[in-house]
Structure formats: structure tokens, C-alpha cells
Phi, psi and omega in degrees: 000317180296313183296315181295316181295318177297319178298312182295325182282321192247333187254320185299148178284337180285143175296154182299331181291338181272350182278122179293324180300313181289327180293318179297320180278351180074034182257118177252334179209184185295327179294321176297322177297316179297320179297314179299318180293323177293322179295319177295319179297321178297318179297318179297318179298319179295319178296319177298321177296315180298322176298315179297319181294321180288317182285317187271340183077189183271100175217179185294327179295320178295320178297314181294321177298315178295321179294320179292320177294322179298320179295320179294317180296319178298318178296321179293319178298317177298318179295319179297317179297323180286332178286332182284345182271000000 
């Protein structure tokens, strides 16, 4: 996804608005690409936490793992909000 979007945005002769791939993903510029990648990363982190919670059960390690993922997700949400302005 990163490679195709970078190619379509920076190397291809066609404008980004004419690319169906970028239109489907809602990518108009490099900031939109970063936002999409951060959103996908957040989903992956939440899935990894849920996997840890199911396998490890309720213990202090699961709590600390969840707290660290929560801090990363909060930082990503803050970054996404600042990129949209």
C-alpha cells in the first residue's frame, strides 16, 4: 500500500485525482497517506492487545501492555487531528 501510493503520488505522470487506487482509499496527498497508515496501525495494535488479553488472562502484564498501547493510540489520534488541519 505504501509503495503503490508513493508511486502514484510522486512518480506517476497521472494526477493523483485520476488514480482509482488513491480515490478508493481517500488519498489526495502524502498527509492523507500517513493518516490512513496510522489508522491501520491503530487497528493492528488493538488486535494485538486483544490477542494478549485472551491468551494471557487478566494480570499485571496485560494491564501494562494495554496501557502502553493506549498511550501509542492516543498519540496517533493527536497526530491525525493535527495533520487534518
